[in-house]
N, C-alpha and C positions, 0 to 999 in steps of 0.2 A: 609583805613577806619577802625574805631574802631570795633573790634570783641570781644565780651564778652562771654566766656564759663562759664556756671553756677558753682559758688562756686570754681572757679579754683585758685584764688589768692586774696590777700588783696584788690587790685584795684577794683575787682568786688564788694566786700562788701561795700567799701566806696561809690561807685556810687549808688549801690542798696539802701543803707540805706538813703542816701541823697534824692533819688527819692521817698522814702516811707514816708518822714517827713510830707508832707501835708495830706497824707492818715491817718497817726497816729494822727495828730492834730484833724482831723475830727472825728475819732473814739473816741477820748478822750471826745469830746463834744457831743457824741451820734449820729453822722451822718456818714453814710457809703457813701463815695464819689464813687459811682459805676462807673461812666464814667472815673474818674481819675484812679481808680484801673485797668480798662480795658486798658486804655491808657498806663499805666506803663507796664502792662503785654505784650502788643503788641510791645512796644518799645524794651523791653528786649528780646523778642522772635526774633524780627528783627535783633537785634545785635548778637544773637546766630547764625543766618543763613546768615549774610551778607558776603561780600568779596568772598573768595574761596568756601564758603559753600552755595552760593546763590541757587544752584540746590536743596539743602535740603529744603530751604524755599519754593521753588516752589512745591516740593513734598508734603510739609505740607499743602499748600493751596489746592492742588488736593485731598489729603487725607481727609481734613475737609469737602470739598464739597460732597465727596462720602459718608462720615459718616452722614452728616447732612441729605442728601436725604434719606438714608436708614432708619435711626431712625425715621424721620418724616413720611415716607411712612408707616412704620410698625405700628406706633402709630395710624395713621388714619385707617389702616386695622383692628387693634385689637379692635377698638371701636365697630365693628359689627361682626367680625368673629374670629375664633381661630383654624384654621387648623394647625395641627402639621407640615405638610410638608412646609408650608409657613414660620413658625418659623425657621425650620432647614435651609431653603434656605437663609433666611435673615441673620441668624447667620454666615453661610458659607461666604456670601458676605461681611459681616462686617470684618471677619478675613482674607479674601482673600489677601489684600495688605501685611499683615504681613507674611502670608504663602509664598507668592511669594518672599519676601525679604529673608526669611530663606532658600528657595530652590535655590535662584539665585547663591550663591557661589559654590554650588555643581554642578550645570548645566552650569556654566560660562555664565549666563545671565547678563552680566555686565550692559546692558542697562536698565534692570529692577531695579537694585539697584540705578542707576542714576535717573531714572524716579520716583521711589516710596520711596526710602530710605531716612530717616531722623532720627536724634537723638530723641529718645522718642517714636517711633512708637509703641513699645510694650505696654507701659503704657497707651497711648491713646486708643489702641485697647481693653485693659482690661476694661477701663471705658465705652467704647461704647458697648461692648458685655454685660457687666453687666446691662446697661440700657435696652438693647433688652430683656434680660431674665426677668428683673423686669417688663417690659411692658407686657410680656407674662403672668406673674403671676398676673397682675392687680395692682401691687404696684405703678406703674407709669401709670397714665391715660391720661395725657396731655403732648403734646410736646410744650415746651416753648423755642423758638429759642435763646432768650437772655440768659437764664440760661444754655442752652445746650452749647453755645459757651464759656461762662464763666467757666463752669465746665471742658470742654475739654481742654481749653487753659489757665488754671490757672497756671501762670508762675512758682511759686516756685517748683511745682512737675512735670512739663512737661517732664523733661529730665530723671529723675531716680526715680520717685515716691516720697513718698508713694502713693499707689493706693487708692484713695478716692471713696466713694459711692455717687451717684447722690443725693439721698434724704437727706443724712446727710449734704452734701455740700450746698444744697439749703436752708436748715434750717438756716445755718449760714449766707448766703448772703442776705436772705430776711429781716434781721434786724441787727442793730448794737448791739454789746454787751453793757451791762451797764458799767458805768465808773469803778466801782470796779472790774468787771469781766475783763475789758480790761487791767487795771493796773496789774492784776494777770497774764494775758496772756503775757504782756510785760516783767514781771519778769521772767517768764518761758522762754521767747524768749532769754533773755540775758544769762540765764543759759545754754540753749541748744546751743547757739552760742559758748560759751566758751568750752563746752564739744566737740562740733564739731571741733573746732580749735585744741584741744588736740588730738582728734582721728585722724583727717585727716592730719594736717600739722606737727605734732610732732611724734606720735606713728607710723602712717602709713608711713610717710616719712622714719623713721628709719628702719622699717621692709621692705617696698616695694622698696625703692630707694637705701638705703645703703646696707642692708644685702642680700636681695633676689637675685639680679642678680649674685653676687659672689657665693652664695650657689647653685643656679641653675647650674651655669657653672661647679662647682666642682662635683655636682651630675651627670651631663651628662657625663663629661670626665671620672670620676672614674667608673661609671656604664658601659660605653663602654669598659673600660679596664678590668672589672671584670665579663664580661659575662651578663650584664643586671641588676646588683644590686649593690647598694652602701649604706652605712649608711648615706651618705649625703642626700639621698632621704628622710630619716626620718626627718632630720633637715629642709629640704625644706618644707616638709609636714606641720610642725608646723608653720613655718614662713609664708608660703602662707595662711594657714587657718586663722591665727591671723590677717594678713594684710587684707585679704578679709573682715573680720568683721570690723576692725577699719576704713578702707577706706569707705566702704558702709554705715556703721553706722554714720560716720562723715557727709557724704553727706545728709543722711536722717535727721540728727539733723539740718543741715542748712535749709533744705526744711521746716521742722516743724517750726523752729524759724521764718523764713520769713513769713510763713502762719499766725503765731500768730500775728506778727506785722501788718499784713493785716486784722486782725480780724477774721481769719478762723482757727478753731481748727483742723488742719491737723492731722490725726491719726498717732500714733507712729509706728515705723517699727521694733524696737528691744527692748527686755526686758531681759537683762542679759542671753542670750541664752546658754552660756557655764556653767551655773549653773543648766541646765536641768538634770533631773534624768532618762529620757528615751527619745526615739526618738519622740514620740508623743508630749511630753512636749517641746522638742526642736523646733518643727514646730509651736508650739503655742507661741514661743518667738523669732524665727528667721524670718526676713523678713515677719512680721506678716500680713501685708496687702496683700501680694502675697499669703501667705499660707491660709489665711482666704478666699481670693477670690477663690482659687482652691477648698477649702473645700465646699463653698456654691454653686458655679456655675458648678463644675465638679463632685467632689466626691459624694455629697448628691444627685445630679440629676442622677448620674450613679446608685447609690443604689436604688433610687426610681424606675428608669426604669427597672432594673433587677428584683426587687421584683414584680412590676406590671406585667411584662411579664413572671414571674416565671421561670427564666432561671436556678436558683439553688434552691434546697430545703432548704438548710441551710442558715440562716442569716449570720453566720460566714463566709461561703464561699463567699457569696455575698459581704460582706465588704472587705474581703481579695482581691478579684478580683478588686474591685473598688480602693483599695489602690494602687495596682500595676499599673492599667491603669492611675490613677490620676497622680502618680509620673512619669510615663513614658511620659505622655503628657508634664509635666513640664520639663523633660529632653529634649524632642524634641524642646520645646520652646526656650531653651538656644541655640540650634543650631544642625545641622545635622552632628554631629561628634560622633564617637563611644563612646568617654569618657563622653560626655554629656548624651547620652542615658544610658550608664552604671551607671552614677551617679543617674539618675532617677530610674532605676531598683533597684539599691542598696538600695535606701531609701524606695521604694515600698515594697521590700522583708523585709527590716528592720522593717517597720511598722507592717507587718504581724507577724513577730517574736515577736515584742514588745507587740502586743495585745494578742498573745498566752501566753506569759509570765505573763502578767497582769491577765489573766483569771486563770492561774495556781496558781498564788499567792493568789488570792481571794478564790479559791476552797480549797486549802490546808492550808490556814491561815499561809502563810509564814511570819514570824516575820520581822519587820523592826524597825530600830533604827538609831541613829546618824551615827554609823559606816556604816551601809548598805546604808544610804542616800549618804554619802561621796563616798563610793565605786561605787554607781550607777552613780554619777556625773562624776567620773573619767572614768568609762567605756564608758558612753555616749559621753563625750568629745573626747575620742580617736577614737571611732567609727565615729563620725562626721569628725574628722581630716582625717581619711582614705578616707572618701567620698570626701573631698575637694582635696585630692591628685589625685583622679580619675578625678575630675572636672577640675583641673589645666591644664591637657594636658601634664604634664611632662612625664608621662609614654609613651605617644604616641611618644614624641621626642626621648626617650631612646630606645624603643622597635621597632619602625616602621620607623624611619627617620634617620637611620645610614648612 
């Protein structure tokens, strides 16, 4: 049976673009063919999880029923009441499947992975949690099953993001773009497809498939021979970090382009992150939808809670603690491995140092010019690459798996 993994090869794009032709024609004439859009999404989702991956498809169905019931029930509850503990319990129940999936490999709960695990569970959980929090805030006041399902199961972004927001998504699907607007979106879609092909199938292939395996082998062998260190580790660090960007940015470009063809302005995920002058700017450019999600739904809420409870006298201390907790949660989200947690802690402490430096610069009027800007970019780039070396797990292989 035909199995299509998202954006994996040219065959996928040929079939996808042919399937989207009727939808594009409808949008060109100002009509959004909602049922056809849903049908295409469901067919491609089915083709993602058919064959040997059928159990993931079953897990997706179970997951969607669970999320549908929770979000619907909380929306009904929130119309009359606003107990904090109910909000917390609902949020915990929403993220429970993802938590179980993350814990399962450590505890050898293989049946949990089989029952609940499927590609894209993280990104669907971010969408659902975001909805619950916006329902709590009063930003979302009605539960519309049709829009909920379209939002959660929007095919272009289901496997790897970007992470959209419900209210922004609904504004797009409620009406078709004007013809001029849609033609502009199609032009951007073509551009993003070409950039995605360059990133994913040329640059990332050269870095990740051709170079990285050999460099990784040399790094491990030479480091074992030299007591745990080798200059090959530095080479691997840069190759891995660049490949991580081009691979993921390529996927994100494909998702955005497909969304544009479907008349949905999917948010961008990357904005020249390696030109950042400090870590805060980096997180405003790197995996932006994830970064902004954590900023809005974790960091800001932690700051508000700590200030409301007056846990710390200093606003600076409050924000510093929130930075570290926020990034540690992001590290745990990637997985229960020491190097993921260290990666999160690295960036949490890095953001604290970054804010301290920015306050110092402002207070002491430290001058900046083109040279200092370039220097800041170089320093930030290398700090980020060191964090990616941690994230890669190579040091775990060298130091702890001899």
